[in-house]
C-alpha positions as CSV (number, residue, x, y, z in Angstrom):
1,M,70.4,-47.8,15.8
2,H,69.7,-44.5,17.5
3,R,69.7,-42.7,14.2
4,I,67.2,-45.1,12.7
5,W,64.9,-44.8,15.7
6,S,65.2,-41.0,15.5
7,T,64.3,-41.0,11.8
8,S,61.3,-43.3,12.4
9,I,60.0,-41.1,15.2
10,R,60.4,-38.0,13.1
11,K,58.5,-39.6,10.2
12,F,55.8,-40.7,12.6
13,Y,55.3,-37.2,13.9
14,Q,55.4,-35.6,10.5
15,T,52.8,-38.1,9.3
16,M,50.7,-37.3,12.3
17,D,51.0,-33.6,11.6
18,H,50.0,-34.1,8.0
19,K,47.0,-36.3,9.0
20,K,45.9,-33.7,11.7
21,R,46.1,-30.9,9.2
22,L,44.2,-32.9,6.6
23,E,41.5,-33.6,9.1
24,E,41.3,-29.9,10.0
25,L,41.0,-29.0,6.3
26,H,38.3,-31.7,5.8
27,R,36.3,-30.5,8.7
28,E,36.6,-26.8,7.7
29,A,35.6,-27.6,4.1
30,F,32.5,-29.5,5.2
31,E,31.5,-26.7,7.6
32,N,32.1,-24.1,4.8
33,F,30.1,-26.2,2.4
34,D,27.2,-26.4,4.8
35,E,27.3,-22.7,5.4
36,Y,27.3,-22.0,1.7
37,I,24.3,-24.3,1.2
38,K,22.4,-22.6,4.1
39,A,23.1,-19.2,2.5
40,K,21.5,-20.4,-0.7
41,G,18.1,-21.0,1.0
42,E,15.8,-23.9,0.8
43,L,16.6,-26.6,-1.7
44,K,14.1,-28.5,-3.9
45,K,13.8,-32.2,-3.0
46,E,15.7,-33.2,-6.1
47,H,18.6,-30.9,-5.2
48,H,18.6,-32.0,-1.6
49,E,18.9,-35.6,-2.7
50,K,21.8,-34.8,-5.0
51,L,23.5,-32.8,-2.3
52,H,23.1,-35.7,0.2
53,E,24.6,-38.1,-2.4
54,A,27.5,-35.7,-3.0
55,K,28.2,-35.4,0.7
56,T,28.1,-39.2,1.1
57,N,30.5,-39.6,-1.9
58,W,32.8,-36.9,-0.3
59,Q,32.9,-38.8,3.0
60,N,33.5,-42.1,1.3
61,A,36.4,-40.6,-0.6
62,W,37.8,-39.1,2.6
63,N,37.6,-42.5,4.3
64,K,39.5,-44.1,1.4
65,L,42.2,-41.4,1.6
66,I,42.7,-42.1,5.4
67,E,42.8,-45.9,4.7
68,A,45.5,-45.3,2.0
69,M,47.5,-43.1,4.4
70,M,47.3,-45.8,7.1
71,V,48.6,-48.4,4.7
72,L,51.5,-46.1,3.6
73,E,52.3,-45.5,7.3
74,R,52.6,-49.2,7.9
75,L,54.8,-49.5,4.9
76,E,56.8,-46.5,6.1
77,I,56.6,-44.7,2.8
């Protein structure tokens, strides 16, 4: 029983480490992206709208990834 418990705890912390690192990468990528766009200067309205849509899609994809990870965690995969 102790061995199973130990394995479960280890998996939990590994998953938490992976999630934490993914969150850091996500945040860093968003920040770098914003800095890149600012360096390019002012955007035309059309480009600003496309950029906003792309960022929204990016955030939605991120949310779906986190949801999938939570499901996998519950299934202990």
